[in-house]
C-alpha positions in Angstrom: 8.4 -17.8 -17.0 7.8 -16.0 -20.3 10.6 -13.9 -21.8 8.8 -10.6 -21.2 8.3 -11.5 -17.6 12.1 -12.0 -17.3 12.6 -8.5 -18.8 10.1 -7.1 -16.2 12.0 -8.7 -13.4 15.3 -7.3 -14.7 13.8 -3.8 -15.0 12.7 -3.9 -11.4 16.0 -5.2 -10.2 17.6 -2.1 -11.7 15.2 0.1 -9.8 16.4 -1.2 -6.4 19.7 -0.3 -4.9 19.9 -3.7 -3.2 19.1 -6.2 -5.9 18.8 -9.2 -3.6 15.6 -7.6 -2.2 13.6 -7.9 -5.3 10.5 -10.2 -5.1 9.0 -12.3 -7.9 6.9 -10.6 -10.5 4.3 -11.5 -13.0 2.5 -14.6 -14.3 -0.4 -14.4 -16.7 -4.0 -15.0 -15.7 -6.7 -16.3 -17.9 -7.8 -12.7 -18.8 -4.4 -11.7 -20.2 -3.5 -9.3 -17.4 -0.2 -9.9 -15.6 -0.6 -11.4 -12.1 2.2 -11.3 -9.5 3.8 -14.6 -8.3 3.2 -15.8 -4.7 5.1 -14.0 -2.0 8.5 -15.2 -0.8 8.7 -16.0 2.9 11.3 -13.3 3.7 12.7 -10.0 2.5 15.1 -7.7 4.1 13.7 -4.2 4.7 14.5 -1.6 2.1 13.7 2.1 2.6 11.3 3.5 0.0 13.9 6.2 -0.8 16.2 3.4 -2.0 13.7 2.3 -4.6 13.3 4.3 -7.8 9.5 3.8 -8.1 9.4 6.0 -11.2 11.0 3.3 -13.4 8.5 0.5 -13.4 4.8 -0.2 -14.0 2.2 -1.8 -11.7 -0.5 -4.1 -13.1 -4.1 -3.2 -12.4 -4.7 -6.7 -11.0 -4.6 -8.4 -7.6 -1.1 -8.4 -6.1 -1.9 -9.4 -2.5 -0.4 -12.9 -2.5 2.9 -11.4 -3.7 3.4 -9.0 -0.8 6.0 -10.5 1.6 4.4 -11.8 4.7 7.2 -10.7 7.0 7.1 -7.2 5.6 3.4 -7.0 6.4 4.0 -8.3 10.0 6.8 -5.7 10.5 4.7 -2.8 9.4 1.9 -3.9 11.7 4.3 -4.3 14.6 3.6 -7.9 15.2 1.6 -10.8 13.9 -0.9 -10.4 11.1 -4.3 -11.0 12.6 -6.5 -11.1 9.5 -6.1 -10.5 5.7 -9.1 -9.2 3.7 -8.5 -9.1 -0.1 -11.2 -7.6 -2.3 -11.8 -7.3 -6.1 -13.1 -4.7 -8.4 -16.9 -4.3 -8.0 -17.0 -5.6 -4.4 -18.0 -3.7 -1.3 -15.0 -2.5 0.8 -14.0 0.0 3.4 -13.4 3.4 1.7 -12.9 5.4 4.9 -12.7 4.5 8.6 -16.1 2.9 9.3 -17.5 3.6 5.8 -18.0 0.9 3.1 -19.0 1.3 -0.5 -18.8 -0.5 -3.8 -15.3 0.0 -5.3 -13.7 0.1 -8.7 -10.4 -1.1 -7.5 -8.5 -4.2 -6.4 -6.7 -4.4 -3.1 -6.2 -5.9 0.4 -6.4 -5.0 4.0 -4.1 -6.7 6.6 -5.1 -6.2 10.2 -2.8 -6.4 13.2 -3.7 -8.3 16.4 -7.1 -7.3 17.7 -10.7 -6.9 16.5 -10.7 -6.1 12.8 -13.8 -4.0 13.3 -12.1 -1.7 15.8 -10.6 1.4 14.3 -7.8 1.2 16.9 -6.6 -2.1 15.5 -3.5 -1.5 13.3 -4.3 -1.8 9.6 -2.1 -1.9 6.5 -3.9 -1.6 3.2 -3.1 -1.2 -0.5 -5.2 -0.9 -3.6 -4.9 -0.1 -7.3 -7.7 1.4 -9.4 -9.2 -1.0 -11.9 -9.6 1.5 -14.8 -6.5 3.0 -16.4 -5.5 6.4 -15.1 -4.0 9.3 -17.2 -1.3 11.6 -15.8 -3.9 14.4 -15.8 -6.3 12.2 -13.7 -3.5 11.3 -11.4 -2.8 14.9 -10.6 -6.5 15.3 -9.7 -6.5 12.2 -7.5 -3.4 13.5 -5.7 -5.1 16.8 -5.0 -8.2 15.1 -3.8 -6.3 13.0 -1.3 -5.9 16.2 0.8 -9.0 17.4 2.6 -10.7 17.4 6.0 -8.5 15.7 8.5 -5.8 15.0 5.9 -2.8 17.0 4.8 0.1 16.5 2.4 3.5 15.8 3.8 6.5 17.2 2.0 9.9 15.5 1.9 8.7 11.9 1.6 10.1 9.6 -1.1 8.3 9.5 -4.5 5.8 6.8 -5.0 5.5 6.6 -8.8 4.5 9.7 -10.7 2.1 12.5 -9.6 2.9 11.3 -6.1 1.6 12.5 -2.8 2.2 11.4 0.8 -0.6 12.2 3.3 -1.3 12.0 7.0 -4.9 11.8 8.2 -6.3 11.8 11.8 -9.6 10.3 12.9 -10.9 10.7 16.5 -12.4 7.5 18.0 -14.9 7.9 20.8 -13.8 6.3 24.0 -15.7 4.0 26.4 -16.0 3.8 30.2 -12.6 2.0 30.4 -10.8 3.3 27.3 -10.0 7.0 26.8 -10.8 8.7 23.5 -8.2 7.6 20.9 -6.8 9.3 17.8 -6.1 7.1 14.8 -3.5 8.2 12.3 -3.2 7.0 8.8 -0.1 7.7 6.6 -0.3 6.9 2.9 1.7 7.0 -0.3 -0.2 7.4 -3.6 1.1 7.6 -7.1 0.9 6.6 -10.8 2.8 3.6 -12.0 2.3 3.4 -15.8 -1.5 3.7 -16.0 -2.1 2.3 -12.5 -3.0 4.5 -9.6 -1.7 2.8 -6.5 -2.3 3.7 -2.9 -0.6 2.2 0.1 -1.5 3.1 3.7 -0.8 2.3 7.4 -3.3 3.1 10.1 -2.5 3.0 13.8 -3.7 4.6 17.1 -1.5 7.5 18.0 -3.2 8.9 21.2 -5.3 7.2 23.8 -6.7 3.8 22.9 -6.3 0.4 24.6 -2.5 0.1 24.6 -0.2 1.4 27.3 2.7 1.5 24.9 4.0 4.9 23.7 2.2 5.6 20.4 4.3 6.0 17.2 5.1 9.4 15.8 4.3 10.5 12.2 7.9 10.1 11.2 8.0 6.5 12.6 4.8 5.6 10.8 6.1 7.0 7.5 9.4 5.1 8.0 7.5 1.8 8.6 5.0 2.4 5.9 7.7 3.4 3.4 9.5 0.1 3.7 6.3 -1.8 3.3 4.9 0.3 0.5 8.1 -0.2 -1.4 7.5 -4.0 -1.2 3.9 -3.5 -2.3 4.9 -1.6 -5.4 7.5 -4.3 -6.2 4.9 -7.0 -5.6 2.6 -5.5 -8.3 5.3 -4.6 -10.8 4.9 -5.8 -14.4 6.6 -5.1 -17.7 4.9 -2.1 -19.4 3.0 -3.0 -22.6 4.6 -1.9 -25.8 3.0 -1.1 -29.2 4.2 -1.4 -32.7 
């Protein structure tokens, strides 16, 4: 590992109150951008509030393989059914049931069930490919609140210009399944010049499961633990000049 990667690892360790929870950080790809190391097989849960996400930078590159597998299974409430990484310029889901060409790099991890069904649990994370200024970040944070979505105060910070949101989408029912409501909770924020979003989507009313649906607070708690791991997975040492 190069010396500047060791310094990046040390900086992130300092950002977490429980140092043993820090995952591996960057290795260099052929294009010169820092790429995270493969994910460890286990990581104890750390609340997002226990991670100072304002102290490190996220690379604008793929980080999917560095996200701990057990953390992803935990946030989905069971086994990970399917993982779908995507790169800048590819076609990806930008809203429930809506796909478009994106200028970001990210991943979607589905829980057990049909990946095409909106009621299947989904954990997703993505980072914008272009660099983002603090002024742009403020605009992106404001734009995250709109029809069906609202900002939620009191959630832990996720980088700078941070916003936590909850969004609800009704899902038409069938003859055997009542109408469901799918809820997505998300954390967004600026890490250096990288705009990172991390979200968890799950059915919270109706749907195929007989189990009691999670509350918003429960979803934010689960998502917070996982989103902290996502941010650490993508952490790199900030570039210096001079």
